[in-house]
C-alpha positions in Angstrom: 148.3 81.7 10.6 146.0 80.3 13.0 147.4 77.3 14.8 145.6 74.2 14.6 143.1 73.3 17.4 144.6 71.0 20.1 142.7 67.7 20.7 140.7 67.8 24.0 142.6 66.1 26.9 141.2 63.0 28.4 140.1 64.1 32.0 142.4 62.9 34.6 141.7 60.0 36.6 143.6 57.8 39.1 142.5 54.6 37.8 144.2 54.9 34.5 147.1 56.8 36.3 147.7 54.0 38.8 147.7 51.2 35.8 150.5 53.0 34.4 153.0 53.3 37.4 152.1 50.5 40.1 154.8 47.9 40.6 154.7 44.6 39.1 153.7 43.1 42.5 150.5 44.9 42.4 149.7 43.8 38.6 148.6 40.2 39.7 144.9 39.6 40.4 144.6 40.7 44.2 147.1 43.4 43.5 144.8 44.8 40.8 141.9 44.7 42.9 143.3 46.6 45.7 144.7 49.2 43.1 141.4 49.7 41.5 139.4 50.1 44.8 141.9 52.6 46.0 141.6 54.4 42.7 137.9 54.5 42.6 137.6 56.1 46.2 140.4 58.9 45.1 138.4 59.4 41.6 135.2 59.9 43.5 136.7 62.3 46.1 138.3 64.1 43.3 134.9 64.5 41.5 133.3 65.7 44.7 135.8 68.4 45.3 135.6 69.6 41.7 131.7 69.7 42.1 132.3 71.6 45.3 134.6 74.2 43.7 132.3 74.8 40.8 129.0 74.8 42.7 129.1 78.8 43.4 130.0 79.4 39.8 126.9 80.8 38.1 128.5 81.1 35.0 129.3 77.4 34.8 128.4 75.8 31.4 127.2 72.8 32.9 124.8 74.6 35.2 124.6 75.1 38.8 123.4 72.4 41.0 119.9 73.2 42.5 121.0 72.6 45.9 123.7 75.1 45.5 121.3 78.0 45.1 120.4 78.5 48.6 123.9 79.0 50.1 124.7 81.3 47.1 121.6 83.3 47.7 122.6 83.7 51.5 126.0 84.8 50.6 124.7 87.4 48.3 121.6 88.4 50.7 119.0 87.4 48.1 116.5 84.8 49.5 114.6 82.7 47.2 110.8 83.9 46.4 108.2 81.0 46.9 107.3 81.0 43.1 110.7 81.2 41.7 112.0 78.6 39.5 115.6 77.3 39.5 116.4 79.3 36.3 114.6 82.4 37.4 116.5 82.4 40.9 119.8 81.8 39.0 119.2 84.7 36.9 118.5 87.0 40.0 121.6 85.8 41.6 123.6 86.5 38.6 122.3 90.0 38.6 123.3 90.7 41.9 125.4 93.7 41.6 123.0 95.6 39.6 120.2 94.7 42.2 122.2 96.1 45.1 123.3 99.1 43.5 119.5 100.2 43.1 118.7 99.2 46.7 117.1 101.9 48.8 114.8 103.0 46.3 111.2 102.5 45.0 112.1 101.1 41.8 114.1 98.1 43.1 111.2 97.2 45.5 108.7 97.1 42.7 111.3 94.9 40.4 111.6 92.6 43.4 107.9 92.2 43.8 107.7 91.6 40.2 110.3 88.8 40.4 108.3 87.2 43.4 105.2 87.0 41.2 103.5 90.0 42.0 103.8 92.8 38.9 101.9 95.9 38.7 102.1 96.9 42.6 102.5 100.7 43.2 104.3 102.9 45.8 102.6 105.9 47.4 104.1 109.0 49.2 101.9 111.2 51.6 101.4 113.6 48.7 99.9 110.7 46.4 98.1 108.4 48.8 94.5 109.4 48.1 92.8 108.2 51.1 94.5 110.3 53.6 95.2 114.1 53.6 99.0 115.0 52.9 100.9 114.9 56.1 104.3 116.5 56.9 105.8 112.9 57.3 107.6 112.8 54.1 109.3 109.6 54.8 106.2 107.1 55.1 104.9 105.5 52.1 102.2 102.7 51.2 102.4 99.7 48.9 99.3 99.2 46.8 98.5 96.2 44.7 95.5 97.1 42.3 92.8 94.4 41.8 94.0 91.5 39.7 97.7 91.6 40.6 97.3 89.4 43.8 95.6 86.4 45.2 93.8 88.0 48.1 90.1 87.5 47.9 88.8 89.1 51.5 90.3 90.9 54.3 89.0 88.2 56.5 86.9 88.8 59.9 88.4 90.8 62.7 89.6 88.6 65.4 87.0 87.6 67.8 83.9 88.6 66.0 82.8 85.7 63.6 84.6 82.7 65.0 86.1 81.2 68.1 89.5 80.1 69.0 90.1 76.5 67.6 87.0 76.2 65.3 89.2 75.8 62.2 88.5 79.2 60.7 91.6 81.4 59.1 92.2 84.7 60.8 93.5 87.6 58.5 93.9 88.0 54.8 92.2 85.4 52.6 93.7 83.9 49.4 97.2 84.4 49.9 99.7 82.3 51.8 101.6 83.3 54.7 104.9 82.5 52.9 104.1 84.7 50.1 103.0 87.6 52.5 106.1 87.0 54.3 108.0 87.5 51.0 106.4 90.6 50.2 107.0 92.2 53.6 110.8 91.0 53.4 111.2 92.7 49.9 109.8 95.9 51.3 111.9 95.8 54.5 115.0 94.9 52.6 115.0 97.3 49.8 113.2 100.4 51.0 115.2 103.6 51.7 116.8 103.7 55.3 114.6 106.6 56.4 111.3 105.4 54.9 108.9 103.9 56.9 106.1 101.5 55.1 102.7 102.2 56.7 100.5 99.5 55.2 100.1 97.3 52.5 97.0 97.3 50.4 95.3 94.9 48.2 92.5 96.3 46.2 89.8 93.6 45.7 87.4 95.4 43.8 86.0 98.6 42.6 88.0 101.6 41.9 90.7 103.1 44.0 93.1 105.1 41.8 93.2 106.3 38.4 96.5 104.9 37.3 94.8 102.5 35.0 93.3 105.1 32.9 89.6 105.1 34.0 88.1 108.5 34.7 85.4 109.6 37.1 81.9 109.1 35.8 82.9 106.0 33.4 80.0 103.7 32.8 80.1 100.9 35.6 82.7 102.5 37.6 82.5 101.5 41.4 84.2 104.3 43.6 85.9 102.4 46.6 84.7 98.7 46.3 86.5 96.3 48.6 90.0 96.4 49.8 92.2 94.9 52.5 95.2 96.0 54.4 98.1 94.6 56.6 101.1 96.1 58.3 104.3 96.2 56.7 
């Protein structure tokens, strides 16, 4: 027969314990004040130790303190992406072993880019990249973001052509923050195969660049080429 469930135990605290064991000399008014002050200090210290021990427990039913996610991420070599919520980052940290088992392959790069808020990216090898003839350098690759999968609005003006130093203009890609671009570069460098070399990151802004979306040459309204922007990896 199943045993009757045991009643939940009261959490231990020094305030109650000390009241049961102190000598009579400490049961008067001033003795009680001293005992309570010491017990409150010990209870606070115990609670702080408990929270510190449980902080890295991602499976803790009571949840993980948000300020503990950063140290956990450093330990697991998974930094937080700019657009990630606490819940999304916790889920990715929980999945750390599966992520690192796939590290060193294009699939995990695309998965991490999606986790960073950039789903829909593609990776091309020299035999697949349409803008250059095939080359013998099998180890190089390009990361391509189709139109609508990124916030880039313009490649910006080349340095020293349309503005002067100190006039307030922004040099480089327009529409994407430096923090987001740094996260994209970090993902590529961290999870790419060790022998692979990323040549460029391409952002398609308008037009048609590659037929992965199902369009065909000659379709009405199709604009070949369009505008794009690229940066080094």
